[in-house]
C-alpha positions, 0 to 999 in steps of 0.5 A: 271799476276804479276808485280814486283816492279821496273818494268812495268813503276814503279819507286822506289822513296826513300823519294822523293829524285829522284824528281818525287814526293815531298809529303812534298811540295805538301801536307804540309798543310794537316791536315789528314796525316803528309807528310814523311820526314824521310825514314830510319826508322825500318819497320816490324822486322829488315827491313828498309822501302826501304827493305820492299818496295822491298819485296812487289809485285803488283798483277794486277787483272784488269788494266782497273778497276785499281785493284791492290793487294799487295803480298810478293815477298820474300818467307821468308815473309808472309802477315798479314792483320791488321785493326786499328781504329784511333782517330783524335786529336784536331788539326784534325791529325790522327798521321800517317806519310806516305811515297810513296816508288813507283810511276808509271812514267805515269801521268795517271797511279795511281799505287804506294806503300804507306807505314806507316813511323811513328805513334803516338800511342796515336791515336790508339783505342784498341790493334791493332796498325800500324807499320812502313812498313805497306802498306795502303790498305783501309780506311773508317769510323768505321763500314762503307764501306771502300775505297780500296787504295791498290797499289795506289799512295800517291795522291790517298791514301791521297785523300781517307783519306781526304774524311773522314775528318769529322769523329772523328774515321776512320779505316785503313786496312794495309798489313804487311810483317811478317817473316814466322816461321819455322816448323819441320815436321816429316812424318811417312812412311808406313813400320815404317820409318820416314823422317823429314824436315823443312818448313815455316809457311803458306805452304800447307801440300800436296805441302810440301810433294810432293816437297820433293819427299815424297810418300804421295799417296797409289795407291790402295786408292779409290777416294772419288768422283769416288770410282771405279777409282784410282789416285789422283785429283792433289790437287783439294780437290775432291778425298780424297786420300791425307789423313794423320793422325795427331799424334801431332802438330794439333794446328799448322794446319789450321781449316778444311773447308767445303770441307775437312769436307766432305772428312773426314766425318765418318773418324777418327778425326785425319785425315786431307786432306793434299791438304786443310791443311796449316801448321802454319796457324797463323804463329806459329813455332813448330813441326808437326808429321803426318802419311802418307797413314792411309787408308792402314789399312782399307780394305774398303778404298782400 
């Protein structure tokens, strides 16, 4: 089930001004991270840290095991997972400033939301960097096992980072809110007609068509899993009746997985299973043109 920010006993904490937690007084001497004192910084894109926090939601997988995931509650934003290597400075600092934006009110509940608020780029190794608004999810030694801190409070997060105080380099994994790009989709319908719509990167092709009442299926098409039956499998990747022929923009689509490759085996290379295909998998905008029901041209497909 889903727990939205500000519900289920979670209290919004902006810069620790509400008195529930003051990281600047409790961890001021920590050589690992610098406690945040400024929260009105630009986060991902044009969002402030407060706006960023409100767009994260917690997906609770197990309350008993305290397994919490962070996802986007705003359809306009997706999640990008970024791994960054950080080199410790001569003073022991990692050059990362953190702020707790959410903290559970119960003293036994360790859930929270910790965001990066400021960074010193001189500590980054390689091209990957942290940005204000990134949510800290895991930490560990470079090349070693990571400790999961996703959805945990400031205390738990800093304690995990401090466990690697002897490491000259550590790896931080964060989730970053990224504004989803717009993709124009042109669907060629049987009979020569076309319909055009726009969707956001990361959308499933089948659902994008169905939600707009665009006729994806040909009732005469044989099912891959049950050749003598009709009808579709409701997007389970079993029947192969939602195939489309990609005319252009194929580079905007996700790579076919093993299930889809089985469905399209010995069929034209331009055919894709709509139920297994993500539009704008790399969050790139552009134009996609597909032809619906390409099986209708082949007698052995009906």
